[in-house]
KOLDREN-999776 format. One record per residue (C-alpha): y, z, x. Coordinates in pm, whole numbers, plus 50000, padded with zeros to 5 digits. Example, Ala and Ser with C-alpha at 12.3 -4.5 7.8 and 13.67 -1.06 7.14 Angstrom:
BEGIN
<y=49550	z=50780	x=51230>
<y=49894	z=50714	x=51367>
This chain:
BEGIN
<y=33504	z=66611	x=73713>
<y=33199	z=66503	x=73513>
<y=33164	z=66855	x=73378>
<y=33531	z=66866	x=73274>
<y=33504	z=66522	x=73113>
<y=33196	z=66639	x=72923>
<y=33373	z=66948	x=72793>
<y=33672	z=66741	x=72683>
<y=33442	z=66497	x=72502>
<y=33267	z=66787	x=72329>
<y=33601	z=66936	x=72222>
<y=33718	z=66604	x=72078>
<y=33386	z=66556	x=71898>
<y=33394	z=66903	x=71744>
<y=33757	z=66855	x=71642>
<y=33659	z=66545	x=71447>
<y=33395	z=66728	x=71243>
<y=33525	z=66878	x=70917>
<y=33525	z=67257	x=70893>
<y=33217	z=67401	x=70728>
<y=33186	z=67686	x=70485>
<y=33295	z=68030	x=70593>
<y=33232	z=68201	x=70258>
<y=32937	z=68151	x=70022>
<y=33049	z=68121	x=69658>
<y=32707	z=68032	x=69519>
<y=32568	z=68227	x=69225>
<y=32641	z=68294	x=68860>
<y=32986	z=68428	x=68770>
<y=33132	z=68559	x=68445>
<y=33497	z=68558	x=68345>
<y=33680	z=68893	x=68352>
<y=33900	z=68854	x=68044>
<y=34144	z=69141	x=68093>
<y=34447	z=68965	x=68241>
<y=34644	z=68652	x=68155>
<y=34407	z=68587	x=67866>
<y=34431	z=68275	x=67657>
<y=34265	z=68201	x=67324>
<y=33947	z=67996	x=67313>
<y=34080	z=67834	x=66996>
<y=34460	z=67870	x=67001>
<y=34671	z=67836	x=66689>
<y=34848	z=67508	x=66609>
<y=35191	z=67498	x=66770>
<y=35102	z=67763	x=67030>
<y=35268	z=67608	x=67336>
<y=35449	z=67910	x=67478>
<y=35425	z=67953	x=67855>
<y=35339	z=67588	x=67927>
<y=35602	z=67368	x=68100>
<y=35575	z=67085	x=67850>
<y=35814	z=66795	x=67846>
<y=35906	z=66613	x=67527>
<y=35620	z=66366	x=67562>
<y=35367	z=66649	x=67599>
<y=35515	z=66827	x=67297>
<y=35498	z=66516	x=67079>
<y=35141	z=66450	x=67187>
<y=35043	z=66804	x=67089>
<y=35227	z=66786	x=66756>
<y=35017	z=66484	x=66655>
<y=34688	z=66670	x=66703>
<y=34460	z=66757	x=66412>
<y=34168	z=67000	x=66445>
<y=33957	z=66759	x=66240>
<y=33932	z=66533	x=66544>
<y=33659	z=66770	x=66668>
<y=33436	z=66653	x=66382>
<y=33424	z=66295	x=66510>
<y=33078	z=66212	x=66651>
<y=33247	z=66080	x=66966>
<y=33412	z=66419	x=67020>
<y=33133	z=66661	x=66934>
<y=32950	z=66637	x=67267>
<y=33254	z=66561	x=67482>
<y=33241	z=66782	x=67798>
<y=33512	z=67032	x=67881>
<y=33738	z=66909	x=68165>
<y=33739	z=67101	x=68492>
<y=34081	z=67253	x=68424>
<y=33950	z=67408	x=68103>
<y=33633	z=67557	x=68257>
<y=33785	z=67864	x=68435>
<y=33940	z=67989	x=68110>
<y=33614	z=67982	x=67915>
<y=33405	z=68280	x=67809>
<y=33075	z=68136	x=67927>
<y=32903	z=68205	x=68259>
<y=32976	z=67963	x=68542>
<y=32720	z=67852	x=68798>
<y=32833	z=67767	x=69151>
<y=32556	z=67618	x=69363>
<y=32562	z=67498	x=69723>
<y=32438	z=67175	x=69876>
<y=32281	z=67213	x=70222>
<y=32268	z=66937	x=70484>
<y=31897	z=66890	x=70569>
<y=31958	z=66868	x=70945>
<y=32261	z=67083	x=71027>
<y=32182	z=67340	x=70752>
<y=32555	z=67361	x=70683>
<y=32701	z=67377	x=70332>
<y=32845	z=67031	x=70271>
<y=32936	z=67075	x=69903>
<y=32964	z=67325	x=69621>
<y=32880	z=67231	x=69263>
<y=33032	z=67389	x=68950>
<y=32874	z=67385	x=68608>
<y=32927	z=67585	x=68289>
<y=32836	z=67542	x=67925>
<y=32958	z=67215	x=67774>
<y=33058	z=67073	x=68114>
<y=32927	z=66816	x=68359>
<y=32832	z=66882	x=68719>
<y=33146	z=66907	x=68933>
<y=33089	z=66858	x=69306>
<y=33338	z=66977	x=69567>
<y=33281	z=66785	x=69889>
<y=33336	z=66966	x=70219>
<y=33231	z=66682	x=70451>
<y=33575	z=66531	x=70502>
<y=33529	z=66223	x=70283>
<y=33851	z=66063	x=70150>
<y=33948	z=66039	x=69784>
<y=33875	z=65698	x=69631>
<y=34130	z=65437	x=69525>
<y=34360	z=65536	x=69240>
<y=34194	z=65256	x=69042>
<y=33850	z=65418	x=69074>
<y=33669	z=65567	x=68775>
<y=33824	z=65877	x=68617>
<y=33581	z=66139	x=68482>
<y=33580	z=66476	x=68305>
<y=33515	z=66647	x=68640>
<y=33738	z=66427	x=68855>
<y=33687	z=66390	x=69229>
<y=33722	z=66707	x=69437>
<y=33735	z=66779	x=69809>
<y=33761	z=67116	x=69976>
<y=33914	z=67251	x=70295>
<y=33924	z=67600	x=70438>
<y=34246	z=67797	x=70467>
<y=34122	z=68105	x=70645>
<y=33854	z=68243	x=70413>
<y=34003	z=68075	x=70105>
<y=33871	z=67740	x=69988>
<y=34146	z=67496	x=69885>
<y=34023	z=67231	x=69641>
<y=34208	z=66908	x=69565>
<y=34105	z=66726	x=69246>
<y=34207	z=66376	x=69140>
<y=34068	z=66102	x=68909>
<y=34067	z=66313	x=68593>
<y=34036	z=66178	x=68242>
<y=34302	z=66253	x=67982>
<y=34181	z=66571	x=67812>
<y=34289	z=66904	x=67666>
<y=34451	z=67191	x=67849>
<y=34419	z=67404	x=67538>
<y=34223	z=67302	x=67231>
<y=34524	z=67274	x=67006>
<y=34660	z=66941	x=67122>
<y=34799	z=67046	x=67463>
<y=34676	z=66772	x=67694>
<y=34699	z=66659	x=68052>
<y=34713	z=66287	x=68117>
<y=34488	z=66075	x=68338>
<y=34759	z=66092	x=68605>
<y=34721	z=66469	x=68638>
<y=34596	z=66626	x=68959>
<y=34475	z=66976	x=69030>
<y=34498	z=67207	x=69331>
<y=34260	z=67503	x=69319>
<y=34198	z=67804	x=69540>
<y=33885	z=68018	x=69556>
<y=33902	z=68360	x=69721>
<y=33603	z=68596	x=69720>
<y=33631	z=68973	x=69764>
<y=33281	z=69116	x=69735>
<y=33160	z=69048	x=69381>
<y=33505	z=68931	x=69260>
<y=33611	z=68566	x=69267>
<y=33978	z=68478	x=69218>
<y=34020	z=68122	x=69090>
<y=34374	z=67979	x=69103>
<y=34456	z=67647	x=68938>
<y=34784	z=67459	x=68985>
<y=34820	z=67168	x=68743>
<y=35046	z=66870	x=68817>
<y=35113	z=66605	x=68555>
<y=35409	z=66364	x=68571>
<y=35342	z=66250	x=68215>
<y=35332	z=66575	x=68013>
<y=35464	z=66856	x=68240>
<y=35809	z=66917	x=68387>
<y=35679	z=67132	x=68673>
<y=35349	z=67269	x=68807>
<y=35157	z=67494	x=68569>
<y=34979	z=67784	x=68741>
<y=34690	z=67986	x=68597>
<y=34483	z=68258	x=68765>
<y=34134	z=68358	x=68650>
<y=33904	z=68624	x=68789>
<y=33527	z=68625	x=68783>
<y=33261	z=68886	x=68858>
<y=32934	z=68796	x=69030>
<y=32633	z=68870	x=68809>
<y=32297	z=68879	x=68991>
<y=31972	z=68789	x=68818>
<y=32149	z=68562	x=68570>
<y=32113	z=68190	x=68517>
<y=32303	z=67916	x=68337>
<y=32117	z=67848	x=68011>
<y=32057	z=67498	x=67878>
<y=32322	z=67379	x=67636>
<y=32194	z=67074	x=67445>
<y=32430	z=66903	x=67203>
<y=32327	z=66721	x=66886>
<y=32578	z=66497	x=66708>
<y=32611	z=66545	x=66332>
<y=32808	z=66351	x=66072>
<y=32987	z=66653	x=65927>
<y=33254	z=66476	x=65725>
<y=33242	z=66138	x=65553>
<y=33548	z=65929	x=65628>
<y=33638	z=65565	x=65651>
<y=33513	z=65389	x=65959>
<y=33773	z=65381	x=66237>
<y=33983	z=65670	x=66105>
<y=34091	z=65921	x=66372>
<y=34242	z=66247	x=66235>
<y=34604	z=66289	x=66345>
<y=34957	z=66364	x=66224>
<y=35244	z=66120	x=66245>
<y=35566	z=66250	x=66407>
<y=35736	z=66513	x=66195>
<y=35448	z=66544	x=65943>
<y=35233	z=66824	x=66089>
<y=35258	z=67106	x=65830>
<y=35103	z=67385	x=66037>
<y=35306	z=67388	x=66359>
<y=35484	z=67708	x=66255>
<y=35163	z=67901	x=66192>
<y=35173	z=68071	x=66532>
<y=35541	z=68169	x=66526>
<y=35527	z=68293	x=66165>
<y=35210	z=68495	x=66220>
<y=35363	z=68683	x=66513>
<y=35720	z=68691	x=66381>
<y=35876	z=68512	x=66674>
<y=36140	z=68235	x=66687>
<y=35988	z=67894	x=66628>
<y=36181	z=67748	x=66922>
<y=36009	z=67993	x=67158>
<y=35666	z=67877	x=67044>
<y=35747	z=67519	x=67147>
<y=35682	z=67585	x=67514>
<y=35871	z=67442	x=67809>
<y=35922	z=67568	x=68162>
<y=36174	z=67835	x=68063>
<y=35915	z=68015	x=67847>
<y=35709	z=68081	x=68162>
<y=35958	z=68324	x=68315>
<y=36073	z=68682	x=68238>
<y=36435	z=68568	x=68208>
<y=36344	z=68402	x=67880>
<y=36371	z=68746	x=67717>
<y=36750	z=68701	x=67713>
<y=36712	z=68370	x=67533>
<y=36481	z=68535	x=67280>
<y=36752	z=68782	x=67184>
<y=36992	z=68495	x=67122>
<y=36728	z=68332	x=66899>
<y=36689	z=68649	x=66697>
<y=36362	z=68770	x=66848>
<y=36264	z=69011	x=67121>
<y=35911	z=68928	x=67227>
<y=35638	z=68670	x=67282>
<y=35287	z=68802	x=67203>
<y=35129	z=68721	x=67542>
<y=34869	z=69002	x=67523>
<y=34727	z=68955	x=67177>
<y=34376	z=68848	x=67287>
<y=34104	z=69105	x=67324>
<y=33856	z=69070	x=67613>
C-alpha cells in the first residue's frame, strides 16, 4: 500500500509540473521572403488584406510618415508582432534552469527590438492593469512538438509602418514549428479595437549557423525643426496621399481600404464589380 501511495504521489507531483521543452529553437534565424511577403515600408493607404474596422481605418488615415522624425519615435523598438515580418536576422536563445537543466524560457531578439522572453515554467499572466510593453508578456505551452505562445500586455504600436496599428488591448497567439533548419512562425492577432476578426500571418525562417545578432545602437537626431509639441498627423478627410497605392497599381480605391472581405479569394468577384480584376499581393521581391 505504501508503494502504491508513493507512486500516486509521484504521479500527482509530476502532473503539477509544467511541460518542458521538446524542441530546441535556439540559434540565429533569417526570414525566407518568398511567400506572403509584405513591404518593409508600405505605401500610404495600403490596407488590403487586413480585417480593419472603421476605427482602425480612421486611425491609419491620420498617420503621417513625418512622425518617424520625432526624437521620441526614432529609437522606439519594433513590437513583437512586427518582428517576424522583418528582413533582419532573429536570435532565439534558451534559458536553462541551473538545477534541473531544463529549458524554462526562450528569448527572442532582433534588430531594433527589446528582449522578448517566453516563459515555459507555468507562471500566470499578470493583472490586466499591469505594465504594457513593446514585447508584452508571453507564456508557452507544448502542443505535440509545436510551441504555442500566448502574448498579452502589449503597447499600442504599428502592424505595418503606414499607420496600421494594433491597440493596447490586442493579444497575440503564436505557434513555432521546427522542421530541421526551417522554422514556421504563425501569428494570430486579436484586437477588439481595430480589427473585426483575427488576422493571421505565417512567416518562415531558415537556421543559419555561425551567425550572430549584431549590435544595433540608436542615436537620436533632430532632423527637422518644428514647433515644440507638434506631432505630424492628418485630420480626418485631409490626407492627400491615401490613393497612392491604388493609383500606382491601377486597382479600385475601395479595395485598397482593407477589411475582412479583402482577405479571401471570393473578393475577386467584388473586384470585377468595382471595375478591377486584381490586387497586387506578390509585388515584393525577396
